[in-house]
PDB file of N, H, CA, C and O in Angstrom:
ATOM      1  N   MET A   1      17.553  21.642 -24.448  1.00  0.00           N
ATOM      2  CA  MET A   1      16.197  21.852 -24.895  1.00  0.00           C
ATOM      3  C   MET A   1      16.022  23.316 -25.250  1.00  0.00           C
ATOM      4  O   MET A   1      16.462  24.204 -24.520  1.00  0.00           O
ATOM      5  N   LYS A   2      15.374  23.554 -26.377  1.00  0.00           N
ATOM      6  H   LYS A   2      15.017  22.832 -26.970  1.00  0.00           H
ATOM      7  CA  LYS A   2      15.089  24.914 -26.797  1.00  0.00           C
ATOM      8  C   LYS A   2      13.965  25.489 -25.944  1.00  0.00           C
ATOM      9  O   LYS A   2      13.215  24.750 -25.306  1.00  0.00           O
ATOM     10  N   GLY A   3      13.858  26.790 -25.938  1.00  0.00           N
ATOM     11  H   GLY A   3      14.467  27.391 -26.456  1.00  0.00           H
ATOM     12  CA  GLY A   3      12.845  27.436 -25.135  1.00  0.00           C
ATOM     13  C   GLY A   3      11.471  27.442 -25.766  1.00  0.00           C
ATOM     14  O   GLY A   3      10.465  27.544 -25.065  1.00  0.00           O
ATOM     15  N   GLU A   4      11.415  27.332 -27.103  1.00  0.00           N
ATOM     16  H   GLU A   4      12.232  27.249 -27.673  1.00  0.00           H
ATOM     17  CA  GLU A   4      10.122  27.387 -27.776  1.00  0.00           C
ATOM     18  C   GLU A   4      10.179  26.601 -29.078  1.00  0.00           C
ATOM     19  O   GLU A   4      11.251  26.353 -29.630  1.00  0.00           O
ATOM     20  N   ILE A   5       9.009  26.219 -29.550  1.00  0.00           N
ATOM     21  H   ILE A   5       8.138  26.420 -29.102  1.00  0.00           H
ATOM     22  CA  ILE A   5       8.866  25.451 -30.778  1.00  0.00           C
ATOM     23  C   ILE A   5       8.019  26.272 -31.739  1.00  0.00           C
ATOM     24  O   ILE A   5       6.991  26.826 -31.350  1.00  0.00           O
ATOM     25  N   ASN A   6       8.451  26.350 -32.993  1.00  0.00           N
ATOM     26  H   ASN A   6       9.286  25.901 -33.309  1.00  0.00           H
ATOM     27  CA  ASN A   6       7.725  27.099 -34.016  1.00  0.00           C
ATOM     28  C   ASN A   6       6.811  26.138 -34.769  1.00  0.00           C
ATOM     29  O   ASN A   6       7.289  25.237 -35.459  1.00  0.00           O
ATOM     30  N   ILE A   7       5.504  26.326 -34.640  1.00  0.00           N
ATOM     31  H   ILE A   7       5.116  27.057 -34.079  1.00  0.00           H
ATOM     32  CA  ILE A   7       4.528  25.500 -35.363  1.00  0.00           C
ATOM     33  C   ILE A   7       3.686  26.440 -36.221  1.00  0.00           C
ATOM     34  O   ILE A   7       2.777  27.104 -35.724  1.00  0.00           O
ATOM     35  N   GLY A   8       3.995  26.485 -37.496  1.00  0.00           N
ATOM     36  H   GLY A   8       4.734  25.945 -37.900  1.00  0.00           H
ATOM     37  CA  GLY A   8       3.229  27.317 -38.430  1.00  0.00           C
ATOM     38  C   GLY A   8       3.309  28.797 -38.118  1.00  0.00           C
ATOM     39  O   GLY A   8       2.337  29.522 -38.330  1.00  0.00           O
ATOM     40  N   GLY A   9       4.434  29.258 -37.624  1.00  0.00           N
ATOM     41  H   GLY A   9       5.223  28.669 -37.452  1.00  0.00           H
ATOM     42  CA  GLY A   9       4.602  30.669 -37.309  1.00  0.00           C
ATOM     43  C   GLY A   9       4.164  31.041 -35.904  1.00  0.00           C
ATOM     44  O   GLY A   9       4.299  32.194 -35.495  1.00  0.00           O
ATOM     45  N   VAL A  10       3.645  30.081 -35.166  1.00  0.00           N
ATOM     46  H   VAL A  10       3.535  29.144 -35.498  1.00  0.00           H
ATOM     47  CA  VAL A  10       3.218  30.326 -33.787  1.00  0.00           C
ATOM     48  C   VAL A  10       4.255  29.697 -32.862  1.00  0.00           C
ATOM     49  O   VAL A  10       4.532  28.501 -32.954  1.00  0.00           O
ATOM     50  N   PHE A  11       4.821  30.495 -31.982  1.00  0.00           N
ATOM     51  H   PHE A  11       4.596  31.466 -31.907  1.00  0.00           H
ATOM     52  CA  PHE A  11       5.814  29.995 -31.049  1.00  0.00           C
ATOM     53  C   PHE A  11       5.130  29.479 -29.784  1.00  0.00           C
ATOM     54  O   PHE A  11       4.409  30.212 -29.107  1.00  0.00           O
ATOM     55  N   LEU A  12       5.370  28.203 -29.478  1.00  0.00           N
ATOM     56  H   LEU A  12       5.956  27.607 -30.028  1.00  0.00           H
ATOM     57  CA  LEU A  12       4.800  27.583 -28.290  1.00  0.00           C
ATOM     58  C   LEU A  12       5.933  27.177 -27.352  1.00  0.00           C
ATOM     59  O   LEU A  12       6.951  26.654 -27.807  1.00  0.00           O
ATOM     60  N   PRO A  13       5.772  27.408 -26.054  1.00  0.00           N
ATOM     61  CA  PRO A  13       6.826  27.012 -25.123  1.00  0.00           C
ATOM     62  C   PRO A  13       6.942  25.490 -25.054  1.00  0.00           C
ATOM     63  O   PRO A  13       5.946  24.774 -25.158  1.00  0.00           O
ATOM     64  N   CYS A  14       8.158  25.014 -24.877  1.00  0.00           N
ATOM     65  H   CYS A  14       8.967  25.596 -24.792  1.00  0.00           H
ATOM     66  CA  CYS A  14       8.391  23.567 -24.790  1.00  0.00           C
ATOM     67  C   CYS A  14       7.658  22.960 -23.604  1.00  0.00           C
ATOM     68  O   CYS A  14       7.179  21.829 -23.678  1.00  0.00           O
ATOM     69  N   LEU A  15       7.571  23.706 -22.517  1.00  0.00           N
ATOM     70  H   LEU A  15       7.960  24.626 -22.457  1.00  0.00           H
ATOM     71  CA  LEU A  15       6.889  23.187 -21.334  1.00  0.00           C
ATOM     72  C   LEU A  15       5.414  22.910 -21.623  1.00  0.00           C
ATOM     73  O   LEU A  15       4.850  21.966 -21.070  1.00  0.00           O
ATOM     74  N   LEU A  16       4.782  23.710 -22.472  1.00  0.00           N
ATOM     75  H   LEU A  16       5.240  24.477 -22.922  1.00  0.00           H
ATOM     76  CA  LEU A  16       3.389  23.467 -22.853  1.00  0.00           C
ATOM     77  C   LEU A  16       3.263  22.149 -23.611  1.00  0.00           C
ATOM     78  O   LEU A  16       2.335  21.378 -23.370  1.00  0.00           O
ATOM     79  N   MET A  17       4.181  21.895 -24.513  1.00  0.00           N
ATOM     80  H   MET A  17       4.935  22.522 -24.709  1.00  0.00           H
ATOM     81  CA  MET A  17       4.147  20.651 -25.278  1.00  0.00           C
ATOM     82  C   MET A  17       4.387  19.447 -24.365  1.00  0.00           C
ATOM     83  O   MET A  17       3.764  18.400 -24.534  1.00  0.00           O
ATOM     84  N   ILE A  18       5.286  19.601 -23.407  1.00  0.00           N
ATOM     85  H   ILE A  18       5.793  20.452 -23.270  1.00  0.00           H
ATOM     86  CA  ILE A  18       5.546  18.528 -22.448  1.00  0.00           C
ATOM     87  C   ILE A  18       4.314  18.284 -21.586  1.00  0.00           C
ATOM     88  O   ILE A  18       3.968  17.136 -21.310  1.00  0.00           O
ATOM     89  N   ALA A  19       3.653  19.355 -21.159  1.00  0.00           N
ATOM     90  H   ALA A  19       3.934  20.288 -21.383  1.00  0.00           H
ATOM     91  CA  ALA A  19       2.460  19.220 -20.326  1.00  0.00           C
ATOM     92  C   ALA A  19       1.325  18.533 -21.079  1.00  0.00           C
ATOM     93  O   ALA A  19       0.616  17.707 -20.505  1.00  0.00           O
ATOM     94  N   VAL A  20       1.144  18.862 -22.349  1.00  0.00           N
ATOM     95  H   VAL A  20       1.720  19.533 -22.816  1.00  0.00           H
ATOM     96  CA  VAL A  20       0.101  18.215 -23.154  1.00  0.00           C
ATOM     97  C   VAL A  20       0.421  16.734 -23.347  1.00  0.00           C
ATOM     98  O   VAL A  20      -0.463  15.883 -23.250  1.00  0.00           O
ATOM     99  N   GLY A  21       1.678  16.437 -23.619  1.00  0.00           N
ATOM    100  H   GLY A  21       2.396  17.129 -23.699  1.00  0.00           H
ATOM    101  CA  GLY A  21       2.087  15.031 -23.759  1.00  0.00           C
ATOM    102  C   GLY A  21       1.883  14.251 -22.474  1.00  0.00           C
ATOM    103  O   GLY A  21       1.433  13.106 -22.503  1.00  0.00           O
ATOM    104  N   ALA A  22       2.211  14.864 -21.350  1.00  0.00           N
ATOM    105  H   ALA A  22       2.576  15.794 -21.326  1.00  0.00           H
ATOM    106  CA  ALA A  22       2.016  14.205 -20.055  1.00  0.00           C
ATOM    107  C   ALA A  22       0.540  14.003 -19.761  1.00  0.00           C
ATOM    108  O   ALA A  22       0.161  12.994 -19.167  1.00  0.00           O
ATOM    109  N   PHE A  23      -0.300  14.949 -20.169  1.00  0.00           N
ATOM    110  H   PHE A  23       0.008  15.769 -20.652  1.00  0.00           H
ATOM    111  CA  PHE A  23      -1.740  14.806 -19.968  1.00  0.00           C
ATOM    112  C   PHE A  23      -2.281  13.618 -20.753  1.00  0.00           C
ATOM    113  O   PHE A  23      -3.111  12.862 -20.248  1.00  0.00           O
ATOM    114  N   ILE A  24      -1.816  13.452 -21.977  1.00  0.00           N
ATOM    115  H   ILE A  24      -1.142  14.066 -22.388  1.00  0.00           H
ATOM    116  CA  ILE A  24      -2.264  12.327 -22.800  1.00  0.00           C
ATOM    117  C   ILE A  24      -1.802  11.005 -22.198  1.00  0.00           C
ATOM    118  O   ILE A  24      -2.573  10.049 -22.125  1.00  0.00           O
ATOM    119  N   VAL A  25      -0.541  10.952 -21.766  1.00  0.00           N
ATOM    120  H   VAL A  25       0.085  11.729 -21.826  1.00  0.00           H
ATOM    121  CA  VAL A  25      -0.015   9.736 -21.134  1.00  0.00           C
ATOM    122  C   VAL A  25      -0.786   9.420 -19.862  1.00  0.00           C
ATOM    123  O   VAL A  25      -1.116   8.260 -19.612  1.00  0.00           O
ATOM    124  N   THR A  26      -1.078  10.434 -19.057  1.00  0.00           N
ATOM    125  H   THR A  26      -0.811  11.376 -19.260  1.00  0.00           H
ATOM    126  CA  THR A  26      -1.813  10.229 -17.812  1.00  0.00           C
ATOM    127  C   THR A  26      -3.236   9.748 -18.079  1.00  0.00           C
ATOM    128  O   THR A  26      -3.737   8.877 -17.367  1.00  0.00           O
ATOM    129  N   ALA A  27      -3.884  10.298 -19.084  1.00  0.00           N
ATOM    130  H   ALA A  27      -3.477  11.005 -19.663  1.00  0.00           H
ATOM    131  CA  ALA A  27      -5.247   9.870 -19.414  1.00  0.00           C
ATOM    132  C   ALA A  27      -5.278   8.401 -19.818  1.00  0.00           C
ATOM    133  O   ALA A  27      -6.184   7.665 -19.425  1.00  0.00           O
ATOM    134  N   ILE A  28      -4.302   7.978 -20.593  1.00  0.00           N
ATOM    135  H   ILE A  28      -3.566   8.575 -20.912  1.00  0.00           H
ATOM    136  CA  ILE A  28      -4.228   6.576 -21.004  1.00  0.00           C
ATOM    137  C   ILE A  28      -3.967   5.684 -19.795  1.00  0.00           C
ATOM    138  O   ILE A  28      -4.609   4.646 -19.636  1.00  0.00           O
ATOM    139  N   LEU A  29      -3.023   6.089 -18.942  1.00  0.00           N
ATOM    140  H   LEU A  29      -2.501   6.933 -19.071  1.00  0.00           H
ATOM    141  CA  LEU A  29      -2.716   5.298 -17.752  1.00  0.00           C
ATOM    142  C   LEU A  29      -3.909   5.203 -16.811  1.00  0.00           C
ATOM    143  O   LEU A  29      -4.151   4.143 -16.233  1.00  0.00           O
ATOM    144  N   LYS A  30      -4.658   6.289 -16.646  1.00  0.00           N
ATOM    145  H   LYS A  30      -4.461   7.150 -17.116  1.00  0.00           H
ATOM    146  CA  LYS A  30      -5.833   6.261 -15.779  1.00  0.00           C
ATOM    147  C   LYS A  30      -6.888   5.291 -16.300  1.00  0.00           C
ATOM    148  O   LYS A  30      -7.517   4.580 -15.517  1.00  0.00           O
ATOM    149  N   LYS A  31      -7.086   5.258 -17.624  1.00  0.00           N
ATOM    150  H   LYS A  31      -6.575   5.836 -18.261  1.00  0.00           H
ATOM    151  CA  LYS A  31      -8.053   4.320 -18.191  1.00  0.00           C
ATOM    152  C   LYS A  31      -7.627   2.876 -17.946  1.00  0.00           C
ATOM    153  O   LYS A  31      -8.448   2.027 -17.599  1.00  0.00           O
ATOM    154  N   VAL A  32      -6.343   2.609 -18.129  1.00  0.00           N
ATOM    155  H   VAL A  32      -5.676   3.298 -18.410  1.00  0.00           H
ATOM    156  CA  VAL A  32      -5.832   1.257 -17.889  1.00  0.00           C
ATOM    157  C   VAL A  32      -5.967   0.883 -16.421  1.00  0.00           C
ATOM    158  O   VAL A  32      -6.394  -0.227 -16.102  1.00  0.00           O
ATOM    159  N   LEU A  33      -5.609   1.793 -15.526  1.00  0.00           N
ATOM    160  H   LEU A  33      -5.263   2.694 -15.785  1.00  0.00           H
ATOM    161  CA  LEU A  33      -5.688   1.503 -14.098  1.00  0.00           C
ATOM    162  C   LEU A  33      -7.133   1.317 -13.631  1.00  0.00           C
ATOM    163  O   LEU A  33      -7.397   0.501 -12.748  1.00  0.00           O
ATOM    164  N   ARG A  34      -8.058   2.059 -14.213  1.00  0.00           N
ATOM    165  H   ARG A  34      -7.843   2.722 -14.931  1.00  0.00           H
ATOM    166  CA  ARG A  34      -9.462   1.869 -13.850  1.00  0.00           C
ATOM    167  C   ARG A  34      -9.990   0.533 -14.380  1.00  0.00           C
ATOM    168  O   ARG A  34     -10.807  -0.117 -13.727  1.00  0.00           O
ATOM    169  N   ARG A  35      -9.525   0.130 -15.555  1.00  0.00           N
ATOM    170  H   ARG A  35      -8.862   0.658 -16.085  1.00  0.00           H
ATOM    171  CA  ARG A  35      -9.989  -1.134 -16.124  1.00  0.00           C
ATOM    172  C   ARG A  35      -9.525  -2.327 -15.293  1.00  0.00           C
ATOM    173  O   ARG A  35     -10.267  -3.298 -15.146  1.00  0.00           O
ATOM    174  N   VAL A  36      -8.309  -2.268 -14.747  1.00  0.00           N
ATOM    175  H   VAL A  36      -7.707  -1.479 -14.867  1.00  0.00           H
ATOM    176  CA  VAL A  36      -7.801  -3.373 -13.916  1.00  0.00           C
ATOM    177  C   VAL A  36      -8.166  -3.185 -12.447  1.00  0.00           C
ATOM    178  O   VAL A  36      -7.698  -3.936 -11.590  1.00  0.00           O
ATOM    179  N   GLU A  37      -8.998  -2.189 -12.151  1.00  0.00           N
ATOM    180  H   GLU A  37      -9.378  -1.580 -12.847  1.00  0.00           H
ATOM    181  CA  GLU A  37      -9.504  -1.893 -10.814  1.00  0.00           C
ATOM    182  C   GLU A  37      -8.390  -1.638  -9.804  1.00  0.00           C
ATOM    183  O   GLU A  37      -8.454  -2.097  -8.664  1.00  0.00           O
ATOM    184  N   PHE A  38      -7.379  -0.907 -10.231  1.00  0.00           N
ATOM    185  H   PHE A  38      -7.327  -0.533 -11.157  1.00  0.00           H
ATOM    186  CA  PHE A  38      -6.266  -0.556  -9.350  1.00  0.00           C
ATOM    187  C   PHE A  38      -6.680   0.452  -8.290  1.00  0.00           C
ATOM    188  O   PHE A  38      -6.109   0.476  -7.199  1.00  0.00           O
ATOM    189  N   TYR A  39      -7.662   1.279  -8.597  1.00  0.00           N
ATOM    190  H   TYR A  39      -8.126   1.259  -9.483  1.00  0.00           H
ATOM    191  CA  TYR A  39      -8.066   2.353  -7.691  1.00  0.00           C
ATOM    192  C   TYR A  39      -8.745   1.837  -6.419  1.00  0.00           C
ATOM    193  O   TYR A  39      -9.015   2.622  -5.509  1.00  0.00           O
ATOM    194  N   ARG A  40      -9.026   0.534  -6.339  1.00  0.00           N
ATOM    195  H   ARG A  40      -8.807  -0.104  -7.078  1.00  0.00           H
ATOM    196  CA  ARG A  40      -9.542  -0.030  -5.089  1.00  0.00           C
ATOM    197  C   ARG A  40      -8.492   0.065  -3.987  1.00  0.00           C
ATOM    198  O   ARG A  40      -8.831   0.153  -2.807  1.00  0.00           O
ATOM    199  N   PHE A  41      -7.209   0.047  -4.374  1.00  0.00           N
ATOM    200  H   PHE A  41      -6.933  -0.024  -5.332  1.00  0.00           H
ATOM    201  CA  PHE A  41      -6.113   0.044  -3.410  1.00  0.00           C
ATOM    202  C   PHE A  41      -5.565   1.440  -3.125  1.00  0.00           C
ATOM    203  O   PHE A  41      -4.647   1.593  -2.319  1.00  0.00           O
ATOM    204  N   VAL A  42      -6.115   2.442  -3.771  1.00  0.00           N
ATOM    205  H   VAL A  42      -6.861   2.318  -4.426  1.00  0.00           H
ATOM    206  CA  VAL A  42      -5.623   3.810  -3.621  1.00  0.00           C
ATOM    207  C   VAL A  42      -6.477   4.530  -2.585  1.00  0.00           C
ATOM    208  O   VAL A  42      -7.706   4.495  -2.639  1.00  0.00           O
ATOM    209  N   TRP A  43      -5.802   5.183  -1.639  1.00  0.00           N
ATOM    210  H   TRP A  43      -4.804   5.211  -1.595  1.00  0.00           H
ATOM    211  CA  TRP A  43      -6.513   5.859  -0.562  1.00  0.00           C
ATOM    212  C   TRP A  43      -7.201   7.124  -1.047  1.00  0.00           C
ATOM    213  O   TRP A  43      -8.368   7.354  -0.732  1.00  0.00           O
ATOM    214  N   HIS A  44      -6.490   7.948  -1.810  1.00  0.00           N
ATOM    215  H   HIS A  44      -5.542   7.762  -2.066  1.00  0.00           H
ATOM    216  CA  HIS A  44      -7.035   9.232  -2.275  1.00  0.00           C
ATOM    217  C   HIS A  44      -6.761   9.321  -3.775  1.00  0.00           C
ATOM    218  O   HIS A  44      -5.639   9.612  -4.190  1.00  0.00           O
ATOM    219  N   SER A  45      -7.769   9.073  -4.569  1.00  0.00           N
ATOM    220  H   SER A  45      -8.680   8.837  -4.231  1.00  0.00           H
ATOM    221  CA  SER A  45      -7.564   8.980  -6.015  1.00  0.00           C
ATOM    222  C   SER A  45      -7.134  10.305  -6.646  1.00  0.00           C
ATOM    223  O   SER A  45      -6.356  10.308  -7.599  1.00  0.00           O
ATOM    224  N   GLY A  46      -7.632  11.431  -6.125  1.00  0.00           N
ATOM    225  H   GLY A  46      -8.265  11.429  -5.351  1.00  0.00           H
ATOM    226  CA  GLY A  46      -7.226  12.733  -6.667  1.00  0.00           C
ATOM    227  C   GLY A  46      -5.749  13.007  -6.448  1.00  0.00           C
ATOM    228  O   GLY A  46      -5.064  13.499  -7.345  1.00  0.00           O
ATOM    229  N   LEU A  47      -5.262  12.690  -5.265  1.00  0.00           N
ATOM    230  H   LEU A  47      -5.818  12.290  -4.537  1.00  0.00           H
ATOM    231  CA  LEU A  47      -3.845  12.859  -4.951  1.00  0.00           C
ATOM    232  C   LEU A  47      -2.993  11.934  -5.811  1.00  0.00           C
ATOM    233  O   LEU A  47      -1.932  12.321  -6.301  1.00  0.00           O
ATOM    234  N   PHE A  48      -3.470  10.718  -5.984  1.00  0.00           N
ATOM    235  H   PHE A  48      -4.332  10.404  -5.585  1.00  0.00           H
ATOM    236  CA  PHE A  48      -2.756   9.753  -6.812  1.00  0.00           C
ATOM    237  C   PHE A  48      -2.675  10.228  -8.255  1.00  0.00           C
ATOM    238  O   PHE A  48      -1.641  10.068  -8.903  1.00  0.00           O
ATOM    239  N   ASP A  49      -3.762  10.813  -8.766  1.00  0.00           N
ATOM    240  H   ASP A  49      -4.603  10.942  -8.239  1.00  0.00           H
ATOM    241  CA  ASP A  49      -3.778  11.303 -10.142  1.00  0.00           C
ATOM    242  C   ASP A  49      -2.802  12.469 -10.336  1.00  0.00           C
ATOM    243  O   ASP A  49      -2.154  12.569 -11.378  1.00  0.00           O
ATOM    244  N   VAL A  50      -2.700  13.339  -9.345  1.00  0.00           N
ATOM    245  H   VAL A  50      -3.227  13.258  -8.499  1.00  0.00           H
ATOM    246  CA  VAL A  50      -1.746  14.451  -9.432  1.00  0.00           C
ATOM    247  C   VAL A  50      -0.315  13.916  -9.440  1.00  0.00           C
ATOM    248  O   VAL A  50       0.524  14.380 -10.212  1.00  0.00           O
ATOM    249  N   ALA A  51      -0.045  12.943  -8.580  1.00  0.00           N
ATOM    250  H   ALA A  51      -0.726  12.566  -7.952  1.00  0.00           H
ATOM    251  CA  ALA A  51       1.289  12.342  -8.544  1.00  0.00           C
ATOM    252  C   ALA A  51       1.593  11.609  -9.844  1.00  0.00           C
ATOM    253  O   ALA A  51       2.722  11.654 -10.332  1.00  0.00           O
ATOM    254  N   LEU A  52       0.601  10.938 -10.403  1.00  0.00           N
ATOM    255  H   LEU A  52      -0.316  10.901 -10.006  1.00  0.00           H
ATOM    256  CA  LEU A  52       0.779  10.245 -11.679  1.00  0.00           C
ATOM    257  C   LEU A  52       1.081  11.238 -12.792  1.00  0.00           C
ATOM    258  O   LEU A  52       1.923  10.971 -13.649  1.00  0.00           O
ATOM    259  N   TYR A  53       0.397  12.390 -12.786  1.00  0.00           N
ATOM    260  H   TYR A  53      -0.287  12.606 -12.090  1.00  0.00           H
ATOM    261  CA  TYR A  53       0.662  13.432 -13.780  1.00  0.00           C
ATOM    262  C   TYR A  53       2.068  14.000 -13.625  1.00  0.00           C
ATOM    263  O   TYR A  53       2.755  14.241 -14.618  1.00  0.00           O
ATOM    264  N   ALA A  54       2.498  14.215 -12.385  1.00  0.00           N
ATOM    265  H   ALA A  54       1.941  14.019 -11.578  1.00  0.00           H
ATOM    266  CA  ALA A  54       3.846  14.742 -12.147  1.00  0.00           C
ATOM    267  C   ALA A  54       4.903  13.759 -12.642  1.00  0.00           C
ATOM    268  O   ALA A  54       5.893  14.166 -13.251  1.00  0.00           O
ATOM    269  N   LEU A  55       4.701  12.479 -12.386  1.00  0.00           N
ATOM    270  H   LEU A  55       3.897  12.148 -11.891  1.00  0.00           H
ATOM    271  CA  LEU A  55       5.645  11.475 -12.875  1.00  0.00           C
ATOM    272  C   LEU A  55       5.639  11.374 -14.396  1.00  0.00           C
ATOM    273  O   LEU A  55       6.687  11.198 -15.018  1.00  0.00           O
ATOM    274  N   ALA A  56       4.457  11.484 -14.989  1.00  0.00           N
ATOM    275  H   ALA A  56       3.606  11.626 -14.484  1.00  0.00           H
ATOM    276  CA  ALA A  56       4.367  11.444 -16.450  1.00  0.00           C
ATOM    277  C   ALA A  56       5.051  12.665 -17.059  1.00  0.00           C
ATOM    278  O   ALA A  56       5.742  12.552 -18.071  1.00  0.00           O
ATOM    279  N   MET A  57       4.859  13.824 -16.448  1.00  0.00           N
ATOM    280  H   MET A  57       4.298  13.916 -15.626  1.00  0.00           H
ATOM    281  CA  MET A  57       5.487  15.042 -16.963  1.00  0.00           C
ATOM    282  C   MET A  57       7.013  14.953 -16.852  1.00  0.00           C
ATOM    283  O   MET A  57       7.734  15.356 -17.764  1.00  0.00           O
ATOM    284  N   TRP A  58       7.490  14.425 -15.735  1.00  0.00           N
ATOM    285  H   TRP A  58       6.905  14.098 -14.993  1.00  0.00           H
ATOM    286  CA  TRP A  58       8.932  14.256 -15.557  1.00  0.00           C
ATOM    287  C   TRP A  58       9.496  13.295 -16.597  1.00  0.00           C
ATOM    288  O   TRP A  58      10.541  13.562 -17.191  1.00  0.00           O
ATOM    289  N   SER A  59       8.804  12.171 -16.821  1.00  0.00           N
ATOM    290  H   SER A  59       7.955  11.954 -16.338  1.00  0.00           H
ATOM    291  CA  SER A  59       9.319  11.186 -17.767  1.00  0.00           C
ATOM    292  C   SER A  59       9.290  11.712 -19.203  1.00  0.00           C
ATOM    293  O   SER A  59      10.217  11.455 -19.970  1.00  0.00           O
ATOM    294  N   VAL A  60       8.247  12.438 -19.573  1.00  0.00           N
ATOM    295  H   VAL A  60       7.493  12.647 -18.950  1.00  0.00           H
ATOM    296  CA  VAL A  60       8.190  13.027 -20.922  1.00  0.00           C
ATOM    297  C   VAL A  60       9.305  14.062 -21.086  1.00  0.00           C
ATOM    298  O   VAL A  60       9.920  14.142 -22.149  1.00  0.00           O
ATOM    299  N   ALA A  61       9.569  14.849 -20.052  1.00  0.00           N
ATOM    300  H   ALA A  61       9.069  14.784 -19.188  1.00  0.00           H
ATOM    301  CA  ALA A  61      10.637  15.850 -20.123  1.00  0.00           C
ATOM    302  C   ALA A  61      12.006  15.184 -20.270  1.00  0.00           C
ATOM    303  O   ALA A  61      12.844  15.655 -21.040  1.00  0.00           O
ATOM    304  N   ILE A  62      12.235  14.105 -19.547  1.00  0.00           N
ATOM    305  H   ILE A  62      11.555  13.722 -18.922  1.00  0.00           H
ATOM    306  CA  ILE A  62      13.518  13.382 -19.649  1.00  0.00           C
ATOM    307  C   ILE A  62      13.665  12.775 -21.049  1.00  0.00           C
ATOM    308  O   ILE A  62      14.737  12.854 -21.650  1.00  0.00           O
ATOM    309  N   ILE A  63      12.606  12.177 -21.559  1.00  0.00           N
ATOM    310  H   ILE A  63      11.736  12.112 -21.070  1.00  0.00           H
ATOM    311  CA  ILE A  63      12.664  11.547 -22.883  1.00  0.00           C
ATOM    312  C   ILE A  63      12.910  12.593 -23.965  1.00  0.00           C
ATOM    313  O   ILE A  63      13.742  12.383 -24.847  1.00  0.00           O
ATOM    314  N   THR A  64      12.192  13.722 -23.907  1.00  0.00           N
ATOM    315  H   THR A  64      11.516  13.892 -23.190  1.00  0.00           H
ATOM    316  CA  THR A  64      12.362  14.736 -24.938  1.00  0.00           C
ATOM    317  C   THR A  64      13.691  15.473 -24.824  1.00  0.00           C
ATOM    318  O   THR A  64      14.214  15.952 -25.830  1.00  0.00           O
ATOM    319  N   SER A  65      14.241  15.574 -23.629  1.00  0.00           N
ATOM    320  H   SER A  65      13.816  15.185 -22.811  1.00  0.00           H
ATOM    321  CA  SER A  65      15.544  16.254 -23.500  1.00  0.00           C
ATOM    322  C   SER A  65      16.663  15.403 -24.087  1.00  0.00           C
ATOM    323  O   SER A  65      17.671  15.943 -24.542  1.00  0.00           O
ATOM    324  N   SER A  66      16.502  14.079 -24.083  1.00  0.00           N
ATOM    325  H   SER A  66      15.683  13.641 -23.713  1.00  0.00           H
ATOM    326  CA  SER A  66      17.538  13.245 -24.668  1.00  0.00           C
ATOM    327  C   SER A  66      17.419  13.165 -26.189  1.00  0.00           C
ATOM    328  O   SER A  66      18.387  12.813 -26.862  1.00  0.00           O
ATOM    329  N   ILE A  67      16.245  13.486 -26.741  1.00  0.00           N
ATOM    330  H   ILE A  67      15.459  13.773 -26.194  1.00  0.00           H
ATOM    331  CA  ILE A  67      16.036  13.445 -28.188  1.00  0.00           C
ATOM    332  C   ILE A  67      16.552  14.706 -28.866  1.00  0.00           C
ATOM    333  O   ILE A  67      17.225  14.627 -29.893  1.00  0.00           O
ATOM    334  N   THR A  68      16.246  15.856 -28.304  1.00  0.00           N
ATOM    335  H   THR A  68      15.699  15.920 -27.470  1.00  0.00           H
ATOM    336  CA  THR A  68      16.641  17.116 -28.936  1.00  0.00           C
ATOM    337  C   THR A  68      18.124  17.383 -28.718  1.00  0.00           C
ATOM    338  O   THR A  68      18.656  17.075 -27.651  1.00  0.00           O
ATOM    339  N   PRO A  69      18.800  17.952 -29.716  1.00  0.00           N
ATOM    340  CA  PRO A  69      20.246  18.209 -29.566  1.00  0.00           C
ATOM    341  C   PRO A  69      20.563  19.374 -28.658  1.00  0.00           C
ATOM    342  O   PRO A  69      21.733  19.693 -28.450  1.00  0.00           O
TER     343      PRO A  69
END
């Protein structure tokens, strides 16, 4: 994985792009989980959301590391 991405002359760190992607994935997952009322079974929803974000960030990082040469 490269250290930065050039978008229109602006260099952005790869970790920022991964974090934004993970945030979008987490937001979608939270909406789905709230619609199916999954949060009734969760003891601490804030802690669960942080763990969900960490897992989403890890999965996005793994997926993007296998795509880039």
